[in-house]
N, C-alpha and C positions, 0 to 999 in steps of 0.2 A: 632505533626508531620506534617510538611508542604509538601504537595504533588503537583506535576505537572502532568497533564494528557496530553499526546500527542496522539490524536485520531481524525481522520477525519470524522467518522460517528457519527452524533449527537445522534442517538438512542443508540449506544454502549457507548458513553460518559455518557449519562443520566443513563443507566443501571449500569455502574461502580460506578457512584456517589451514586446511590441507595444502591448498595451492600456495599459500604464503610460505609454508614450511618447505615446499619444494623449490621455492625461489632462492636466489643467492643473497637475499637481503637479511640483515640482522635486525630482528624486530621483537617487540613484546606487545602482546594483545592485552590491553588494560581491562577491557570489559566487552561483553556482547549485550547490547540493549535492543529490546524488541518493540518499543512504543515511543510515541512522542512525549507522553507524560514522563516516562522514566528517563528519557534523554535530557529533558529540561532539568530534572532534579539532579542528574549526574553532573551536568555542566556547572550547576550552582555549587556543588560540593567538591569538585575535583579540578586540578589544573588541566589546561588544555593539552591534548595529545599532539603529536607531530603531524598526524594524518588521520582522516576519518574515511572509512568505507561506509557509505550510506545507501540503503535501499530506498527507492522512491515510495513504494506502496507499503506502509506499515499497517499493523492491525487496527490502529485508531486513526488512520487518515494518511494524507500525503506528508512525507517527511519535511517538505518545505515549510510546514507550519511551525517547525521547531525554530526557524529563523524569525518568525513573527513574535515569538515569546522570549527569545534570548539572543544576545549577540554572540556569534561564533567566529573567531578570527583564526580559522584553521583551514588549510587546503582540504578539499574533499574529492574523492573518487566515487562517483555514483555507480551503484549497481542496479540494473533495471531489466524488467521483462518487456519494456515498451518497444514498439516497432522502431527501427532505426530512423525512419523519417521523422518520427515524433521527437527524437532526442537530438536533432541537429543543433538545436539551440545551445546545448551544453558546450559545443566546440568554440563558440565565440567568447566564452568566459575563461578559457585556459584551464578549465577543470575537466578532467577526463571522465569517461564512463566505461563500464563493462556491461555488455549485454549478456543476460543469462540465457543458457547455462554458461558460466564463465570458463574460458579456456586458459590454460597455463601461459601460452604465448601472449595473450591479451593482457593478462595480469602483469607479466614481466615487463611488457612495453609500457604499461601505465605507471609502474613503479620507477622505471628508468626515466620516464618523462618527469615525474615528480622529483626525482633525485637530481636531475640535471637542471631543470628550469625553475623549480620551486614556484608553482603556479600561484597567481594572486588569488586572494580570497574573493569569493563571489559577492558582489554588492547587493544590499537589500532590495534596491529598486529593480535590479536585474532578476533577482529571485522572484519578486512579485510578478513581473512580466512573464517569467517562465512558468510560474504556477498557473497564471491565467491562461497561457497558451495551451498547457497540458489539459486544463479543465475544459477548454473549448474543444480540444480534440476528442474528449471523452463523450461523444454523442453518437449513440447507436439507436437506430430506429426500429430495426427488426432483429429477430433471433431465429435461427433454424432449430426446430425441435422435432422429435420423433413422434409419429402417429402411426401405430401399428408397424408395418414393415416399410413405411414411407417417411418422408420428411415434409414438413410444412413450415411456413414462416409465420410467426406471430409478431405483433407490434410490441415493443417494450412497454408502451403505455397500457397494454392489456394485463400486465403482470402485477399481482398483489405482493408476491414475495418469491424469493429463490432460496433454496436450501440444499445442503449437501448431506447425504446419508449413505453410509457404507460405500464411500467413494463414488457415488452416483449423484449427479446434480439434477434437481427437480425444479420446475417452475410452476407456480400455482397462479392461475389467472383470476381476475376480479369476478368472473362468473363461475369460479370454482372448478375449472378444468385443470388437470395435472398433466404435465409433459416432462419427458426426459430431455435434458439439454446436454449435448455431447461436447461440453466444455467444462473446464474447472471453474470454481467460484472465483479464483483470482483473476482469470482471464475475463470473465464476465464483468466483474466489478470495474476492471480497468477500462472497459468500453462503454459503461453506462453513463447516463446524464447524472452528474453528482448532485444537482439540485433536486432530483426526483427520487434517487435511491440512496440508501445508507446501509453500510455493512455494520450491523449491530454487534456481531461477534464473528469468530472465525468461520462459522458454518451457516450464517443466515444473512440475507440481504432483504431489506423491506422497502416497499414503495411508500412514499409519503402519504398518499391518500388512502392507503389500506390500513393505516393506524387508527383504531377506534378509541383507544383509551391508554393512558400511561399511569402506572402505579409504582410507588416506592417498593423496593425489594431489598432483601437483606444483603449485607456486605456492600452497602452504598451503590447498589445496582438499580436498574429500572426494569419493570416487567410490562410488556406491551400486550394489549388485546388487538389482534390482527384479524382482518376480514378473512373468512374461510380458513381458519387456523388449522383445521383437521387434527385436532388434539395435540398439536405441537406447542411447545413452550417457547416464547420469545423473550429473551432477557438481554438487555444491553449491558455489556461488560463494564466493570467498574472504571476502567481506563477511558471509556468512551462517553460516560454519562454527561459530562460538561459539554463536550463537543456535539453530542447528539442534541442536547437542548438548544444549543446555538444554531445548529442546522435547521431544527424545526422553526426557529424564530426568524430565519433568513428568508 
């Protein structure tokens, strides 16, 4: 069984590889891909695998965008950190999912399901509806932040940007206050309104209305001038430049 893994977290990809090796299935991992752009290029240049393990949240957006760019006729097992209630929609498509952190028993059951039933390929229309439903669920109005020895809640609309530094997540407001947020950048981005916030790279999320200026940067990247930047540099990764421009125009 030839397997393709689409996963942007190296540790998660290594863990999946370990779990697969601990299973009873004979397989070969063709490649590990970490972005939408790389996935599209890979499918254009390579024959289809037998099965794809696909993370939902990649570095340059939701992996469902891959299906908007290229047709994929391959069964998929999604891997996701989304809440179980948000992923019930997967079940109606005969495509399995694994909730992170992935457990060996869950992986084995998913592989058995694939091996016995050969689930049908998910239809483009269903994918579109699923993407829309997930985007709709990503609406968070408030965030709990630390203020001294206490916690307060601020509105997401107050944030100019969020960034991670030395494993600590910080939020900077439009009026230039800084707070510590006791959540990972991944969890935060998964819950924010996608039309208002964009993850420009692995360590930074910016709010649309905090962007003051956009300039070309070397290696086909973009450099942003952000409100209350506090001497931080904001650079849109090369893989995201096209999608970032489309997001701004939407």
